[in-house]
Structure formats: structure tokens, C-alpha cells
N, C-alpha and C positions, 0 to 999 in steps of 0.2 A: 552429528545422524542427523541424515536428511529427513523431510517431513516425508513418510509414507501413510495410506490409507491402507485397514490390513482390511480386506473382506471384499464383497461386492462391490460395485460402484452400484449404489441405490438413489437414484437424484428424489426418492419420496424419504427418504429419510433424513430427519430435522440434525442427527450432527456429520451427516457427511456432509449437506447444507452450509454449516457452520464450518468446516472446516475448505470447502470449497471457498467458502468468504476469504479465510483465513490464507490462503494458499493466491489470492489475487489480492488481498491489502497486502501482503510479501512484495509480490511479483510491481506491484506499484510503486511500492519505499523503495526496493531497490532500481525500477527505473527514475523514478526522481532521482535520488543520488547520483545517479551514474549520469546523466547528460544536465541536473545543476552542476555538480562539481566542475562539468568538463565545460560549459559555457560563462563561470566564472574565473577557468586558469584562463580560456581562452581573451576574455574579459581586460584580467588583471596584465595580459601579455602585450594584447595587441592593439585590441580592440573596445573602446568606450561601446556598451549599452546603457543607455540613462535609463530604458524602463526594466532591468534584471532584478533590480529590486524587489521591484512590484513582482510581477514576475513569479519570483523564489512564495514571495509569502503569499500569495494565490491558491499556490499549488500547493503547499504547506497546509494552507487551511485546509483544502481538499481532501488531500492524506488525511488530517485531523480528522475531517467531518466522516471521512471514511469508516478509521477508527473505531468513531465514535460507533459509528451503525453498527460495528461486526459486537461488540461489545454488546450493545443495548439488544440484536437479535440474539442471543448464545440461546441455546435449547436449554431449559429450567431440566435440573438435576431431579429425580422423583425424590421424593424424601420416604 
């Protein structure tokens, strides 16, 4: 099921902003997976790239930091 926003796009709405952060996180993870797997494939096939492990770890760390940011900034539900 695709991700969809129901209702008007209101940047003032905290739920809409949280949804926007989630979509950005998912896009970031997709780009990370696509580029990283491609780089590792090329490295294993023909060209050794000495710093690829460092690049992968740094980018994964940035992805985890973004995930923590998205979770920490989620809107509070009224009780």
C-alpha cells in the first residue's frame, strides 16, 4: 500500500510535518541502498575502492541520526 497523505497539505500541521520527515527518511534510505549496493558491486567486480567501507559506515551513521531525529520529533498524541 503506497504512502498517502489524506487531506490538505498544511505545513503548519505537526502531523503533516512528521509525515514529511518520514517520507524524506524513506527516500534517503532508498538512495543509500541503491547507491551503496551499486558501489559495492562495482568494487567486487573490478575496481578496489579502499575507502568504501568508511563511506558506507559514515552514510549509515547519518541515516541512523536522521532516524533518531524523526522519532524524537514526532508529534505528541493528546491523552
